Biotite code that builds the C-alpha atoms (Angstrom):
import biotite.structure as struc

atoms = struc.array([
    struc.Atom([39.478, 179.310, 38.187], chain_id="A", res_id=1, res_name="UNK", atom_name="CA", element="C"),
    struc.Atom([41.005, 183.226, 37.322], chain_id="A", res_id=2, res_name="UNK", atom_name="CA", element="C"),
    struc.Atom([44.754, 183.539, 37.203], chain_id="A", res_id=3, res_name="UNK", atom_name="CA", element="C"),
    struc.Atom([45.756, 186.211, 39.784], chain_id="A", res_id=4, res_name="UNK", atom_name="CA", element="C"),
    struc.Atom([47.152, 188.843, 37.643], chain_id="A", res_id=5, res_name="UNK", atom_name="CA", element="C"),
    struc.Atom([43.782, 188.492, 35.893], chain_id="A", res_id=6, res_name="UNK", atom_name="CA", element="C"),
    struc.Atom([42.009, 188.861, 38.963], chain_id="A", res_id=7, res_name="UNK", atom_name="CA", element="C"),
    struc.Atom([43.921, 191.968, 40.095], chain_id="A", res_id=8, res_name="UNK", atom_name="CA", element="C"),
    struc.Atom([43.357, 193.172, 36.603], chain_id="A", res_id=9, res_name="UNK", atom_name="CA", element="C"),
    struc.Atom([39.664, 192.691, 36.966], chain_id="A", res_id=10, res_name="UNK", atom_name="CA", element="C"),
    struc.Atom([39.286, 194.154, 40.484], chain_id="A", res_id=11, res_name="UNK", atom_name="CA", element="C"),
    struc.Atom([41.981, 197.109, 40.072], chain_id="A", res_id=12, res_name="UNK", atom_name="CA", element="C"),
    struc.Atom([44.012, 195.694, 43.021], chain_id="A", res_id=13, res_name="UNK", atom_name="CA", element="C"),
    struc.Atom([47.992, 194.450, 43.159], chain_id="A", res_id=14, res_name="UNK", atom_name="CA", element="C"),
    struc.Atom([46.902, 190.757, 43.336], chain_id="A", res_id=15, res_name="UNK", atom_name="CA", element="C"),
    struc.Atom([47.461, 188.934, 46.729], chain_id="A", res_id=16, res_name="UNK", atom_name="CA", element="C"),
    struc.Atom([50.980, 187.676, 45.995], chain_id="A", res_id=17, res_name="UNK", atom_name="CA", element="C"),
    struc.Atom([51.925, 191.302, 47.252], chain_id="A", res_id=18, res_name="UNK", atom_name="CA", element="C"),
    struc.Atom([50.368, 191.263, 50.716], chain_id="A", res_id=19, res_name="UNK", atom_name="CA", element="C"),
    struc.Atom([52.374, 188.897, 52.201], chain_id="A", res_id=20, res_name="UNK", atom_name="CA", element="C"),
    struc.Atom([52.615, 188.866, 55.750], chain_id="A", res_id=21, res_name="UNK", atom_name="CA", element="C"),
    struc.Atom([50.230, 191.621, 55.759], chain_id="A", res_id=22, res_name="UNK", atom_name="CA", element="C"),
    struc.Atom([46.870, 192.157, 58.194], chain_id="A", res_id=23, res_name="UNK", atom_name="CA", element="C"),
    struc.Atom([43.912, 191.450, 55.905], chain_id="A", res_id=24, res_name="UNK", atom_name="CA", element="C"),
    struc.Atom([42.147, 193.763, 58.574], chain_id="A", res_id=25, res_name="UNK", atom_name="CA", element="C"),
    struc.Atom([43.868, 196.280, 56.688], chain_id="A", res_id=26, res_name="UNK", atom_name="CA", element="C"),
    struc.Atom([42.855, 195.673, 53.206], chain_id="A", res_id=27, res_name="UNK", atom_name="CA", element="C"),
    struc.Atom([41.167, 197.755, 50.483], chain_id="A", res_id=28, res_name="UNK", atom_name="CA", element="C"),
    struc.Atom([37.375, 197.040, 50.772], chain_id="A", res_id=29, res_name="UNK", atom_name="CA", element="C"),
    struc.Atom([37.801, 195.387, 47.683], chain_id="A", res_id=30, res_name="UNK", atom_name="CA", element="C"),
    struc.Atom([40.886, 193.317, 48.232], chain_id="A", res_id=31, res_name="UNK", atom_name="CA", element="C"),
    struc.Atom([38.914, 192.303, 51.237], chain_id="A", res_id=32, res_name="UNK", atom_name="CA", element="C"),
    struc.Atom([35.596, 191.447, 49.385], chain_id="A", res_id=33, res_name="UNK", atom_name="CA", element="C"),
    struc.Atom([37.980, 189.368, 47.035], chain_id="A", res_id=34, res_name="UNK", atom_name="CA", element="C"),
    struc.Atom([40.130, 187.623, 49.711], chain_id="A", res_id=35, res_name="UNK", atom_name="CA", element="C"),
    struc.Atom([36.540, 186.531, 51.186], chain_id="A", res_id=36, res_name="UNK", atom_name="CA", element="C"),
    struc.Atom([35.608, 184.497, 48.220], chain_id="A", res_id=37, res_name="UNK", atom_name="CA", element="C"),
    struc.Atom([38.558, 182.204, 48.633], chain_id="A", res_id=38, res_name="UNK", atom_name="CA", element="C"),
    struc.Atom([38.286, 178.585, 50.156], chain_id="A", res_id=39, res_name="UNK", atom_name="CA", element="C"),
    struc.Atom([39.800, 176.498, 52.286], chain_id="A", res_id=40, res_name="UNK", atom_name="CA", element="C"),
    struc.Atom([41.390, 173.100, 51.081], chain_id="A", res_id=41, res_name="UNK", atom_name="CA", element="C"),
    struc.Atom([43.319, 169.955, 52.971], chain_id="A", res_id=42, res_name="UNK", atom_name="CA", element="C"),
    struc.Atom([45.295, 168.497, 50.385], chain_id="A", res_id=43, res_name="UNK", atom_name="CA", element="C"),
    struc.Atom([48.602, 168.067, 48.671], chain_id="A", res_id=44, res_name="UNK", atom_name="CA", element="C"),
    struc.Atom([49.722, 171.233, 46.878], chain_id="A", res_id=45, res_name="UNK", atom_name="CA", element="C"),
    struc.Atom([53.008, 172.118, 44.591], chain_id="A", res_id=46, res_name="UNK", atom_name="CA", element="C"),
    struc.Atom([54.678, 169.041, 46.638], chain_id="A", res_id=47, res_name="UNK", atom_name="CA", element="C"),
    struc.Atom([52.956, 170.131, 50.101], chain_id="A", res_id=48, res_name="UNK", atom_name="CA", element="C"),
    struc.Atom([50.525, 168.551, 52.022], chain_id="A", res_id=49, res_name="UNK", atom_name="CA", element="C"),
    struc.Atom([48.392, 170.752, 54.277], chain_id="A", res_id=50, res_name="UNK", atom_name="CA", element="C"),
    struc.Atom([45.717, 173.596, 54.928], chain_id="A", res_id=51, res_name="UNK", atom_name="CA", element="C"),
    struc.Atom([45.747, 175.947, 51.794], chain_id="A", res_id=52, res_name="UNK", atom_name="CA", element="C"),
    struc.Atom([43.515, 179.223, 51.405], chain_id="A", res_id=53, res_name="UNK", atom_name="CA", element="C"),
    struc.Atom([42.751, 179.395, 47.641], chain_id="A", res_id=54, res_name="UNK", atom_name="CA", element="C"),
    struc.Atom([41.573, 182.559, 46.258], chain_id="A", res_id=55, res_name="UNK", atom_name="CA", element="C"),
    struc.Atom([41.999, 184.228, 42.422], chain_id="A", res_id=56, res_name="UNK", atom_name="CA", element="C"),
    struc.Atom([44.148, 181.398, 41.548], chain_id="A", res_id=57, res_name="UNK", atom_name="CA", element="C"),
    struc.Atom([46.611, 181.463, 43.943], chain_id="A", res_id=58, res_name="UNK", atom_name="CA", element="C"),
    struc.Atom([47.386, 178.888, 46.934], chain_id="A", res_id=59, res_name="UNK", atom_name="CA", element="C"),
    struc.Atom([48.470, 180.281, 50.481], chain_id="A", res_id=60, res_name="UNK", atom_name="CA", element="C"),
    struc.Atom([49.644, 177.521, 53.037], chain_id="A", res_id=61, res_name="UNK", atom_name="CA", element="C"),
    struc.Atom([48.832, 177.341, 56.382], chain_id="A", res_id=62, res_name="UNK", atom_name="CA", element="C"),
    struc.Atom([49.093, 174.669, 59.519], chain_id="A", res_id=63, res_name="UNK", atom_name="CA", element="C"),
    struc.Atom([45.708, 175.164, 60.149], chain_id="A", res_id=64, res_name="UNK", atom_name="CA", element="C"),
    struc.Atom([42.097, 176.566, 58.760], chain_id="A", res_id=65, res_name="UNK", atom_name="CA", element="C"),
    struc.Atom([41.164, 179.964, 60.412], chain_id="A", res_id=66, res_name="UNK", atom_name="CA", element="C"),
    struc.Atom([37.433, 180.526, 60.283], chain_id="A", res_id=67, res_name="UNK", atom_name="CA", element="C"),
    struc.Atom([35.805, 182.016, 58.479], chain_id="A", res_id=68, res_name="UNK", atom_name="CA", element="C"),
    struc.Atom([39.444, 182.960, 56.435], chain_id="A", res_id=69, res_name="UNK", atom_name="CA", element="C"),
    struc.Atom([42.785, 183.857, 57.552], chain_id="A", res_id=70, res_name="UNK", atom_name="CA", element="C"),
    struc.Atom([43.788, 187.321, 58.847], chain_id="A", res_id=71, res_name="UNK", atom_name="CA", element="C"),
    struc.Atom([47.328, 187.222, 57.979], chain_id="A", res_id=72, res_name="UNK", atom_name="CA", element="C"),
    struc.Atom([48.271, 186.699, 54.502], chain_id="A", res_id=73, res_name="UNK", atom_name="CA", element="C"),
    struc.Atom([50.554, 183.791, 54.221], chain_id="A", res_id=74, res_name="UNK", atom_name="CA", element="C"),
    struc.Atom([54.106, 184.104, 53.494], chain_id="A", res_id=75, res_name="UNK", atom_name="CA", element="C"),
    struc.Atom([54.103, 180.449, 51.573], chain_id="A", res_id=76, res_name="UNK", atom_name="CA", element="C"),
    struc.Atom([51.946, 181.147, 48.066], chain_id="A", res_id=77, res_name="UNK", atom_name="CA", element="C"),
    struc.Atom([51.950, 179.477, 45.138], chain_id="A", res_id=78, res_name="UNK", atom_name="CA", element="C"),
    struc.Atom([50.189, 181.029, 41.758], chain_id="A", res_id=79, res_name="UNK", atom_name="CA", element="C"),
    struc.Atom([48.725, 179.116, 39.192], chain_id="A", res_id=80, res_name="UNK", atom_name="CA", element="C"),
    struc.Atom([50.767, 179.017, 35.761], chain_id="A", res_id=81, res_name="UNK", atom_name="CA", element="C"),
    struc.Atom([49.235, 181.090, 33.184], chain_id="A", res_id=82, res_name="UNK", atom_name="CA", element="C"),
    struc.Atom([48.024, 179.574, 30.197], chain_id="A", res_id=83, res_name="UNK", atom_name="CA", element="C"),
    struc.Atom([48.645, 181.824, 27.144], chain_id="A", res_id=84, res_name="UNK", atom_name="CA", element="C"),
    struc.Atom([46.195, 180.503, 23.636], chain_id="A", res_id=85, res_name="UNK", atom_name="CA", element="C"),
    struc.Atom([47.057, 182.283, 20.668], chain_id="A", res_id=86, res_name="UNK", atom_name="CA", element="C"),
    struc.Atom([44.007, 184.013, 19.068], chain_id="A", res_id=87, res_name="UNK", atom_name="CA", element="C"),
    struc.Atom([42.137, 182.185, 16.339], chain_id="A", res_id=88, res_name="UNK", atom_name="CA", element="C"),
    struc.Atom([42.995, 183.372, 12.749], chain_id="A", res_id=89, res_name="UNK", atom_name="CA", element="C"),
    struc.Atom([40.525, 186.196, 11.771], chain_id="A", res_id=90, res_name="UNK", atom_name="CA", element="C"),
    struc.Atom([38.016, 185.129, 8.852], chain_id="A", res_id=91, res_name="UNK", atom_name="CA", element="C"),
    struc.Atom([36.654, 187.812, 6.696], chain_id="A", res_id=92, res_name="UNK", atom_name="CA", element="C"),
    struc.Atom([33.388, 186.451, 5.082], chain_id="A", res_id=93, res_name="UNK", atom_name="CA", element="C"),
    struc.Atom([33.339, 186.674, 1.507], chain_id="A", res_id=94, res_name="UNK", atom_name="CA", element="C"),
    struc.Atom([37.240, 185.622, 1.388], chain_id="A", res_id=95, res_name="UNK", atom_name="CA", element="C"),
    struc.Atom([38.860, 182.532, 1.120], chain_id="A", res_id=96, res_name="UNK", atom_name="CA", element="C"),
    struc.Atom([40.366, 181.091, 4.492], chain_id="A", res_id=97, res_name="UNK", atom_name="CA", element="C"),
    struc.Atom([43.851, 179.554, 4.209], chain_id="A", res_id=98, res_name="UNK", atom_name="CA", element="C"),
    struc.Atom([45.178, 178.209, 7.257], chain_id="A", res_id=99, res_name="UNK", atom_name="CA", element="C"),
    struc.Atom([49.053, 177.171, 6.753], chain_id="A", res_id=100, res_name="UNK", atom_name="CA", element="C"),
    struc.Atom([49.980, 173.775, 7.868], chain_id="A", res_id=101, res_name="UNK", atom_name="CA", element="C"),
    struc.Atom([53.137, 172.560, 8.487], chain_id="A", res_id=102, res_name="UNK", atom_name="CA", element="C"),
    struc.Atom([54.702, 170.255, 6.004], chain_id="A", res_id=103, res_name="UNK", atom_name="CA", element="C"),
    struc.Atom([54.661, 166.778, 6.618], chain_id="A", res_id=104, res_name="UNK", atom_name="CA", element="C"),
    struc.Atom([57.745, 165.159, 7.767], chain_id="A", res_id=105, res_name="UNK", atom_name="CA", element="C"),
    struc.Atom([60.145, 163.408, 4.983], chain_id="A", res_id=106, res_name="UNK", atom_name="CA", element="C"),
    struc.Atom([59.282, 159.950, 4.672], chain_id="A", res_id=107, res_name="UNK", atom_name="CA", element="C"),
    struc.Atom([61.469, 157.557, 3.103], chain_id="A", res_id=108, res_name="UNK", atom_name="CA", element="C"),
    struc.Atom([59.724, 155.650, 0.127], chain_id="A", res_id=109, res_name="UNK", atom_name="CA", element="C"),
    struc.Atom([59.724, 151.522, 1.263], chain_id="A", res_id=110, res_name="UNK", atom_name="CA", element="C"),
    struc.Atom([62.512, 150.092, 0.003], chain_id="A", res_id=111, res_name="UNK", atom_name="CA", element="C"),
    struc.Atom([63.402, 146.423, -1.413], chain_id="A", res_id=112, res_name="UNK", atom_name="CA", element="C"),
    struc.Atom([66.911, 144.898, -1.091], chain_id="A", res_id=113, res_name="UNK", atom_name="CA", element="C"),
    struc.Atom([68.199, 143.255, -4.052], chain_id="A", res_id=114, res_name="UNK", atom_name="CA", element="C"),
    struc.Atom([71.488, 140.498, -4.382], chain_id="A", res_id=115, res_name="UNK", atom_name="CA", element="C"),
    struc.Atom([73.325, 140.312, -7.503], chain_id="A", res_id=116, res_name="UNK", atom_name="CA", element="C"),
    struc.Atom([75.118, 136.989, -6.386], chain_id="A", res_id=117, res_name="UNK", atom_name="CA", element="C"),
    struc.Atom([72.963, 134.757, -5.989], chain_id="A", res_id=118, res_name="UNK", atom_name="CA", element="C"),
    struc.Atom([69.812, 137.234, -8.184], chain_id="A", res_id=119, res_name="UNK", atom_name="CA", element="C"),
    struc.Atom([67.027, 138.008, -5.862], chain_id="A", res_id=120, res_name="UNK", atom_name="CA", element="C"),
    struc.Atom([65.255, 140.042, -3.243], chain_id="A", res_id=121, res_name="UNK", atom_name="CA", element="C"),
    struc.Atom([65.572, 139.611, 0.469], chain_id="A", res_id=122, res_name="UNK", atom_name="CA", element="C"),
    struc.Atom([63.890, 137.579, 2.296], chain_id="A", res_id=123, res_name="UNK", atom_name="CA", element="C"),
    struc.Atom([63.489, 135.311, -0.744], chain_id="A", res_id=124, res_name="UNK", atom_name="CA", element="C"),
    struc.Atom([67.591, 135.160, -0.661], chain_id="A", res_id=125, res_name="UNK", atom_name="CA", element="C"),
    struc.Atom([68.362, 135.587, 2.763], chain_id="A", res_id=126, res_name="UNK", atom_name="CA", element="C"),
    struc.Atom([72.197, 135.867, 1.996], chain_id="A", res_id=127, res_name="UNK", atom_name="CA", element="C"),
    struc.Atom([74.054, 137.655, -0.542], chain_id="A", res_id=128, res_name="UNK", atom_name="CA", element="C"),
    struc.Atom([77.761, 137.038, -1.921], chain_id="A", res_id=129, res_name="UNK", atom_name="CA", element="C"),
    struc.Atom([77.603, 140.454, -2.453], chain_id="A", res_id=130, res_name="UNK", atom_name="CA", element="C"),
    struc.Atom([76.057, 143.786, -0.587], chain_id="A", res_id=131, res_name="UNK", atom_name="CA", element="C"),
    struc.Atom([72.211, 143.875, -0.853], chain_id="A", res_id=132, res_name="UNK", atom_name="CA", element="C"),
    struc.Atom([71.530, 147.206, -2.720], chain_id="A", res_id=133, res_name="UNK", atom_name="CA", element="C"),
    struc.Atom([68.324, 149.038, -1.728], chain_id="A", res_id=134, res_name="UNK", atom_name="CA", element="C"),
    struc.Atom([65.808, 149.312, -4.820], chain_id="A", res_id=135, res_name="UNK", atom_name="CA", element="C"),
    struc.Atom([62.633, 151.793, -4.300], chain_id="A", res_id=136, res_name="UNK", atom_name="CA", element="C"),
    struc.Atom([59.479, 149.397, -3.748], chain_id="A", res_id=137, res_name="UNK", atom_name="CA", element="C"),
    struc.Atom([56.952, 149.098, -6.294], chain_id="A", res_id=138, res_name="UNK", atom_name="CA", element="C"),
    struc.Atom([53.533, 148.078, -5.527], chain_id="A", res_id=139, res_name="UNK", atom_name="CA", element="C"),
    struc.Atom([52.119, 144.801, -7.224], chain_id="A", res_id=140, res_name="UNK", atom_name="CA", element="C"),
    struc.Atom([50.584, 145.398, -9.969], chain_id="A", res_id=141, res_name="UNK", atom_name="CA", element="C"),
])
């Protein structure tokens, strides 16, 4: 569904969120045409259960449906959030495409733990009389 601000721009009007408590019968012809494209929904929306007239991405709360559409714009309205998607990079044919990737997160190399007394690596030497010290792990050859 199109966001109300985009719908307002497409149809050249202010957007319904500015018509609170206005009589629909006083709408401009184009605004009335768009208002009539809405539809009734009986459901939970934004934490409130009830009847909603949904048009142009905005939900208007009513105690009961009025057919074919409400004649007064509800004072309780919730616009759907607008999701902004960054544009795709422009690719010019014949030029190399370079897409920058973030660097991978720094990872620590695997470590083994060596004991001097008794000599050996953990877990073969489970206890050590001196502190274990980390040694970069070497893959088996």
